[in-house]
C-alpha positions in Angstrom: -25.4 -33.4 -28.1 -23.5 -31.0 -25.6 -20.6 -28.6 -26.7 -18.0 -31.1 -24.9 -19.1 -34.2 -26.7 -18.8 -32.5 -30.0 -15.5 -31.2 -29.5 -14.6 -35.0 -28.4 -16.2 -36.4 -31.6 -14.0 -34.0 -33.2 -10.9 -34.2 -31.9 -11.5 -37.8 -31.8 -10.7 -37.9 -28.0 -12.7 -39.4 -24.9 -15.5 -37.4 -23.0 -13.5 -37.4 -20.0 -9.9 -35.7 -21.7 -11.9 -33.1 -22.9 -13.8 -32.0 -20.1 -10.3 -32.7 -18.0 -8.3 -30.5 -20.4 -11.5 -27.7 -20.1 -11.2 -27.6 -16.4 -7.5 -27.1 -16.5 -8.0 -24.5 -19.3 -10.2 -22.7 -16.6 -8.0 -23.0 -13.6 -4.8 -21.6 -15.7 -6.9 -18.9 -16.7 -8.1 -18.0 -13.1 -4.3 -18.1 -11.7 -3.3 -15.6 -14.2 -6.1 -13.4 -13.7 -5.2 -14.0 -9.9 -1.4 -13.3 -10.4 -1.7 -9.1 -11.8 -4.4 -8.8 -9.0 -2.2 -9.8 -6.5 1.0 -7.6 -7.7 -1.0 -4.8 -7.6 -3.4 -5.5 -4.4 -1.2 -2.9 -2.4 -1.0 1.0 -2.5 -1.1 3.1 -5.4 0.2 6.2 -3.9 3.1 8.5 -4.1 2.1 12.4 -4.5 5.7 13.3 -4.6 6.8 12.1 -7.1 8.7 8.7 -5.9 8.4 5.1 -7.2 9.5 2.2 -6.1 9.6 -1.4 -6.9 9.4 -4.4 -4.8 12.7 -6.3 -4.3 10.7 -9.3 -1.8 9.4 -12.6 -3.1 5.9 -11.4 -1.8 5.7 -7.7 0.3 3.4 -7.2 3.1 1.4 -3.8 3.0 0.2 -2.8 6.5 -1.6 -0.6 8.2 1.0 1.6 10.0 4.6 1.6 10.4 5.1 -1.5 12.4 6.0 -5.1 11.4 2.9 -6.3 13.8 0.4 -3.8 12.2 -2.0 -5.4 10.2 -2.0 -6.6 6.8 -3.8 -4.1 4.0 -2.2 -5.4 0.8 0.9 -7.6 -0.7 3.1 -6.6 -3.8 4.9 -9.6 -5.7 8.7 -9.1 -6.6 9.6 -6.1 -9.5 6.0 -4.8 -8.9 6.0 -0.6 -9.1 4.1 1.5 -6.7 4.2 5.2 -6.0 5.1 6.2 -2.8 5.5 8.9 0.1 9.0 10.1 1.1 8.2 9.7 4.8 10.2 6.7 6.2 9.4 5.6 9.3 11.0 2.9 11.7 12.3 1.3 8.5 8.7 1.4 6.8 7.9 3.8 3.7 4.3 4.9 3.8 2.7 4.1 0.4 -0.6 6.2 0.9 -2.8 6.9 4.0 -2.7 3.5 6.1 -0.3 1.8 3.8 3.3 1.4 4.6 6.1 -1.3 3.6 9.6 -1.8 5.0 12.0 0.1 2.9 14.9 -3.1 3.0 12.5 -4.8 0.6 11.7 -1.5 -1.8 14.1 -0.1 -4.4 13.7 3.6 -5.5 12.5 3.7 -9.1 15.9 6.0 -10.5 14.5 9.4 -11.6 12.1 9.1 -9.0 12.3 11.7 -6.1 12.0 9.6 -3.4 13.9 11.8 -0.9 
């Protein structure tokens, strides 16, 4: 007897219901793990002591200070990351080859963002 069959017998539920429940729980766990990863995909620079909070729902991190530059990461709303004082063309440098639009970044109080 397989584990799901034993569980179905103990719970008094049909095998299909147990299998579906296990699959949904697994998908939920994978989703939660993915949300945490997406919140930190961008950069963690900040050698200047600057730290910023993301105000957009999802903020693209680009490889240059240009709206058409390639996307190298993303941050979810309220994510915090280190940043540099350097701002060019409306983008703040987060780390080498990692830039984000300043319109969607708020410096964290007490940090040195210039």
